[in-house]
Chimera marker file (.cmm) of the C-alpha trace (Angstrom):
<marker_set name="trace">
<marker id="1" x="-0.518" y="-0.567" z="0.261" r="1" g="1" b="0" radius="0.5"/>
<marker id="2" x="1.030" y="3.273" z="-0.402" r="1" g="1" b="0" radius="0.5"/>
<marker id="3" x="3.307" y="5.678" z="2.120" r="1" g="1" b="0" radius="0.5"/>
<marker id="4" x="-0.219" y="8.199" z="1.890" r="1" g="1" b="0" radius="0.5"/>
<marker id="5" x="-2.091" y="5.886" z="1.323" r="1" g="1" b="0" radius="0.5"/>
<marker id="6" x="-0.922" y="4.336" z="5.153" r="1" g="1" b="0" radius="0.5"/>
<marker id="7" x="-1.191" y="7.397" z="6.795" r="1" g="1" b="0" radius="0.5"/>
<marker id="8" x="-4.626" y="8.396" z="5.649" r="1" g="1" b="0" radius="0.5"/>
<marker id="9" x="-6.471" y="5.552" z="6.884" r="1" g="1" b="0" radius="0.5"/>
<marker id="10" x="-3.833" y="5.111" z="10.375" r="1" g="1" b="0" radius="0.5"/>
<marker id="11" x="-5.007" y="9.054" z="11.054" r="1" g="1" b="0" radius="0.5"/>
<marker id="12" x="-8.338" y="9.375" z="9.886" r="1" g="1" b="0" radius="0.5"/>
<marker id="13" x="-10.165" y="5.620" z="10.108" r="1" g="1" b="0" radius="0.5"/>
<marker id="14" x="-8.040" y="3.710" z="12.925" r="1" g="1" b="0" radius="0.5"/>
<marker id="15" x="-6.696" y="5.912" z="15.334" r="1" g="1" b="0" radius="0.5"/>
<marker id="16" x="-10.203" y="7.254" z="16.190" r="1" g="1" b="0" radius="0.5"/>
<marker id="17" x="-11.809" y="4.170" z="16.241" r="1" g="1" b="0" radius="0.5"/>
<marker id="18" x="-9.036" y="3.159" z="18.868" r="1" g="1" b="0" radius="0.5"/>
<marker id="19" x="-10.212" y="5.741" z="20.614" r="1" g="1" b="0" radius="0.5"/>
<marker id="20" x="-14.368" y="6.074" z="21.167" r="1" g="1" b="0" radius="0.5"/>
<marker id="21" x="-14.010" y="2.064" z="21.779" r="1" g="1" b="0" radius="0.5"/>
<marker id="22" x="-11.127" y="2.584" z="25.031" r="1" g="1" b="0" radius="0.5"/>
<marker id="23" x="-12.651" y="5.613" z="25.590" r="1" g="1" b="0" radius="0.5"/>
<marker id="24" x="-16.052" y="3.883" z="25.735" r="1" g="1" b="0" radius="0.5"/>
<marker id="25" x="-14.672" y="0.889" z="27.000" r="1" g="1" b="0" radius="0.5"/>
<marker id="26" x="-12.762" y="2.910" z="29.739" r="1" g="1" b="0" radius="0.5"/>
<marker id="27" x="-16.353" y="5.648" z="30.787" r="1" g="1" b="0" radius="0.5"/>
<marker id="28" x="-18.859" y="2.048" z="30.815" r="1" g="1" b="0" radius="0.5"/>
<marker id="29" x="-16.670" y="-0.101" z="32.790" r="1" g="1" b="0" radius="0.5"/>
<marker id="30" x="-14.216" y="2.067" z="34.597" r="1" g="1" b="0" radius="0.5"/>
<marker id="31" x="-16.465" y="4.851" z="35.575" r="1" g="1" b="0" radius="0.5"/>
<marker id="32" x="-19.766" y="3.494" z="35.192" r="1" g="1" b="0" radius="0.5"/>
<marker id="33" x="-21.668" y="6.357" z="33.676" r="1" g="1" b="0" radius="0.5"/>
<marker id="34" x="-24.253" y="5.751" z="31.502" r="1" g="1" b="0" radius="0.5"/>
<marker id="35" x="-24.438" y="4.775" z="28.040" r="1" g="1" b="0" radius="0.5"/>
<marker id="36" x="-25.978" y="8.294" z="25.976" r="1" g="1" b="0" radius="0.5"/>
<marker id="37" x="-23.389" y="10.523" z="28.176" r="1" g="1" b="0" radius="0.5"/>
<marker id="38" x="-20.334" y="8.123" z="27.879" r="1" g="1" b="0" radius="0.5"/>
<marker id="39" x="-20.805" y="8.512" z="23.757" r="1" g="1" b="0" radius="0.5"/>
<marker id="40" x="-21.409" y="12.229" z="24.113" r="1" g="1" b="0" radius="0.5"/>
<marker id="41" x="-18.061" y="12.365" z="25.476" r="1" g="1" b="0" radius="0.5"/>
<marker id="42" x="-15.908" y="10.249" z="22.975" r="1" g="1" b="0" radius="0.5"/>
<marker id="43" x="-18.303" y="11.774" z="20.527" r="1" g="1" b="0" radius="0.5"/>
<marker id="44" x="-17.045" y="15.100" z="21.361" r="1" g="1" b="0" radius="0.5"/>
<marker id="45" x="-13.153" y="14.361" z="21.518" r="1" g="1" b="0" radius="0.5"/>
<marker id="46" x="-13.307" y="12.308" z="18.048" r="1" g="1" b="0" radius="0.5"/>
<marker id="47" x="-14.811" y="14.808" z="16.672" r="1" g="1" b="0" radius="0.5"/>
<marker id="48" x="-11.945" y="17.989" z="17.830" r="1" g="1" b="0" radius="0.5"/>
<marker id="49" x="-9.274" y="14.767" z="16.657" r="1" g="1" b="0" radius="0.5"/>
<marker id="50" x="-10.959" y="14.934" z="13.274" r="1" g="1" b="0" radius="0.5"/>
<marker id="51" x="-10.643" y="18.753" z="13.276" r="1" g="1" b="0" radius="0.5"/>
<marker id="52" x="-7.287" y="19.288" z="14.693" r="1" g="1" b="0" radius="0.5"/>
<marker id="53" x="-6.221" y="16.179" z="12.698" r="1" g="1" b="0" radius="0.5"/>
<marker id="54" x="-7.761" y="17.678" z="9.209" r="1" g="1" b="0" radius="0.5"/>
<marker id="55" x="-5.573" y="20.248" z="9.454" r="1" g="1" b="0" radius="0.5"/>
<marker id="56" x="-2.414" y="19.493" z="10.148" r="1" g="1" b="0" radius="0.5"/>
<marker id="57" x="-3.069" y="17.253" z="6.712" r="1" g="1" b="0" radius="0.5"/>
<marker id="58" x="-3.432" y="19.565" z="4.583" r="1" g="1" b="0" radius="0.5"/>
<marker id="59" x="-0.886" y="22.212" z="5.806" r="1" g="1" b="0" radius="0.5"/>
<marker id="60" x="1.770" y="18.634" z="5.342" r="1" g="1" b="0" radius="0.5"/>
<marker id="61" x="-0.326" y="17.052" z="2.212" r="1" g="1" b="0" radius="0.5"/>
<marker id="62" x="3.153" y="17.988" z="-0.066" r="1" g="1" b="0" radius="0.5"/>
<marker id="63" x="5.431" y="17.731" z="2.178" r="1" g="1" b="0" radius="0.5"/>
<marker id="64" x="3.327" y="13.863" z="2.816" r="1" g="1" b="0" radius="0.5"/>
<marker id="65" x="2.678" y="13.644" z="-1.608" r="1" g="1" b="0" radius="0.5"/>
<marker id="66" x="6.541" y="14.152" z="-1.370" r="1" g="1" b="0" radius="0.5"/>
<marker id="67" x="7.573" y="11.406" z="0.512" r="1" g="1" b="0" radius="0.5"/>
<marker id="68" x="5.376" y="9.285" z="-1.352" r="1" g="1" b="0" radius="0.5"/>
<marker id="69" x="7.004" y="9.724" z="-4.457" r="1" g="1" b="0" radius="0.5"/>
<marker id="70" x="10.170" y="9.420" z="-3.562" r="1" g="1" b="0" radius="0.5"/>
<marker id="71" x="9.470" y="5.656" z="-1.752" r="1" g="1" b="0" radius="0.5"/>
<marker id="72" x="8.403" y="4.984" z="-5.135" r="1" g="1" b="0" radius="0.5"/>
<marker id="73" x="11.650" y="5.965" z="-7.201" r="1" g="1" b="0" radius="0.5"/>
<marker id="74" x="13.648" y="4.133" z="-4.621" r="1" g="1" b="0" radius="0.5"/>
<link id1="1" id2="2" r="1" g="1" b="0" radius="0.2"/>
<link id1="2" id2="3" r="1" g="1" b="0" radius="0.2"/>
<link id1="3" id2="4" r="1" g="1" b="0" radius="0.2"/>
<link id1="4" id2="5" r="1" g="1" b="0" radius="0.2"/>
<link id1="5" id2="6" r="1" g="1" b="0" radius="0.2"/>
<link id1="6" id2="7" r="1" g="1" b="0" radius="0.2"/>
<link id1="7" id2="8" r="1" g="1" b="0" radius="0.2"/>
<link id1="8" id2="9" r="1" g="1" b="0" radius="0.2"/>
<link id1="9" id2="10" r="1" g="1" b="0" radius="0.2"/>
<link id1="10" id2="11" r="1" g="1" b="0" radius="0.2"/>
<link id1="11" id2="12" r="1" g="1" b="0" radius="0.2"/>
<link id1="12" id2="13" r="1" g="1" b="0" radius="0.2"/>
<link id1="13" id2="14" r="1" g="1" b="0" radius="0.2"/>
<link id1="14" id2="15" r="1" g="1" b="0" radius="0.2"/>
<link id1="15" id2="16" r="1" g="1" b="0" radius="0.2"/>
<link id1="16" id2="17" r="1" g="1" b="0" radius="0.2"/>
<link id1="17" id2="18" r="1" g="1" b="0" radius="0.2"/>
<link id1="18" id2="19" r="1" g="1" b="0" radius="0.2"/>
<link id1="19" id2="20" r="1" g="1" b="0" radius="0.2"/>
<link id1="20" id2="21" r="1" g="1" b="0" radius="0.2"/>
<link id1="21" id2="22" r="1" g="1" b="0" radius="0.2"/>
<link id1="22" id2="23" r="1" g="1" b="0" radius="0.2"/>
<link id1="23" id2="24" r="1" g="1" b="0" radius="0.2"/>
<link id1="24" id2="25" r="1" g="1" b="0" radius="0.2"/>
<link id1="25" id2="26" r="1" g="1" b="0" radius="0.2"/>
<link id1="26" id2="27" r="1" g="1" b="0" radius="0.2"/>
<link id1="27" id2="28" r="1" g="1" b="0" radius="0.2"/>
<link id1="28" id2="29" r="1" g="1" b="0" radius="0.2"/>
<link id1="29" id2="30" r="1" g="1" b="0" radius="0.2"/>
<link id1="30" id2="31" r="1" g="1" b="0" radius="0.2"/>
<link id1="31" id2="32" r="1" g="1" b="0" radius="0.2"/>
<link id1="32" id2="33" r="1" g="1" b="0" radius="0.2"/>
<link id1="33" id2="34" r="1" g="1" b="0" radius="0.2"/>
<link id1="34" id2="35" r="1" g="1" b="0" radius="0.2"/>
<link id1="35" id2="36" r="1" g="1" b="0" radius="0.2"/>
<link id1="36" id2="37" r="1" g="1" b="0" radius="0.2"/>
<link id1="37" id2="38" r="1" g="1" b="0" radius="0.2"/>
<link id1="38" id2="39" r="1" g="1" b="0" radius="0.2"/>
<link id1="39" id2="40" r="1" g="1" b="0" radius="0.2"/>
<link id1="40" id2="41" r="1" g="1" b="0" radius="0.2"/>
<link id1="41" id2="42" r="1" g="1" b="0" radius="0.2"/>
<link id1="42" id2="43" r="1" g="1" b="0" radius="0.2"/>
<link id1="43" id2="44" r="1" g="1" b="0" radius="0.2"/>
<link id1="44" id2="45" r="1" g="1" b="0" radius="0.2"/>
<link id1="45" id2="46" r="1" g="1" b="0" radius="0.2"/>
<link id1="46" id2="47" r="1" g="1" b="0" radius="0.2"/>
<link id1="47" id2="48" r="1" g="1" b="0" radius="0.2"/>
<link id1="48" id2="49" r="1" g="1" b="0" radius="0.2"/>
<link id1="49" id2="50" r="1" g="1" b="0" radius="0.2"/>
<link id1="50" id2="51" r="1" g="1" b="0" radius="0.2"/>
<link id1="51" id2="52" r="1" g="1" b="0" radius="0.2"/>
<link id1="52" id2="53" r="1" g="1" b="0" radius="0.2"/>
<link id1="53" id2="54" r="1" g="1" b="0" radius="0.2"/>
<link id1="54" id2="55" r="1" g="1" b="0" radius="0.2"/>
<link id1="55" id2="56" r="1" g="1" b="0" radius="0.2"/>
<link id1="56" id2="57" r="1" g="1" b="0" radius="0.2"/>
<link id1="57" id2="58" r="1" g="1" b="0" radius="0.2"/>
<link id1="58" id2="59" r="1" g="1" b="0" radius="0.2"/>
<link id1="59" id2="60" r="1" g="1" b="0" radius="0.2"/>
<link id1="60" id2="61" r="1" g="1" b="0" radius="0.2"/>
<link id1="61" id2="62" r="1" g="1" b="0" radius="0.2"/>
<link id1="62" id2="63" r="1" g="1" b="0" radius="0.2"/>
<link id1="63" id2="64" r="1" g="1" b="0" radius="0.2"/>
<link id1="64" id2="65" r="1" g="1" b="0" radius="0.2"/>
<link id1="65" id2="66" r="1" g="1" b="0" radius="0.2"/>
<link id1="66" id2="67" r="1" g="1" b="0" radius="0.2"/>
<link id1="67" id2="68" r="1" g="1" b="0" radius="0.2"/>
<link id1="68" id2="69" r="1" g="1" b="0" radius="0.2"/>
<link id1="69" id2="70" r="1" g="1" b="0" radius="0.2"/>
<link id1="70" id2="71" r="1" g="1" b="0" radius="0.2"/>
<link id1="71" id2="72" r="1" g="1" b="0" radius="0.2"/>
<link id1="72" id2="73" r="1" g="1" b="0" radius="0.2"/>
<link id1="73" id2="74" r="1" g="1" b="0" radius="0.2"/>
</marker_set>
């Protein structure tokens, strides 16, 4: 798989999924929060994560493409 696609998959799919799963389990078993409150809190954290990671992704898109192209030429 190309480096840029792997990075995108990691940053925008795998990491939020892991954050959601860990947050839901922590809220349910450790903090004993109601499901609706727990879900709302975790989705808010993931929304903030998406905004920050998307901004960083956009500002570094050229660098990411250059690195991916250099990896293909080697």
